[in-house]
C-alpha positions, 0 to 999 in steps of 0.5 A: 527510511524508504520502507517506512515512507512506503509502509505509511503510504500503503496504510493510507492508500488501503485505508482510503480505499477501504472506506469506499469498500465499507460504504459500498459493500458493507453498508456503512454511512456515506460519510466514511468516504470523507476520511478516506479521501484524506487518506488517499491524498496523504498516500499521494503526498507520501509517494512524492517523498521517495528519493527517485529520479522517476515517478514510475520507478518509485510507483513500481517499487511501491507495488511490492510494499502495497501487496505485502501491506494488503496481506497484513490488512487482510489479517489484522483488520479483516480477520482473514488469516493469510495462507501460504500462497498469500505469504509467498506472493507477498515475499516475491513482491517484496523481493521485486520491490527491492530489485527495482529500488536499490540497485546503483544506476548510472 
């Protein structure tokens, strides 16, 4: 369940940030940022659903999911096939995310 929420948060954050990228770098209309702002608000709300006693730990674990989702976005939306270094880096980050999120703590 945690990875589903993190994945949804990553999609919302990337979409929100991409709306600004599209406006400023790709020459899209200023109005692209309106749904982007909503996506960023959704992202912030989704992170509050993570069962963690500390926000910093939830955000740190999210970082690995965000990186992997960004590589997926690169491929699916931007049409850039990830190379072995992209994939290796994403895998390392996912392992780091699991190390942060899943150990039993006192």
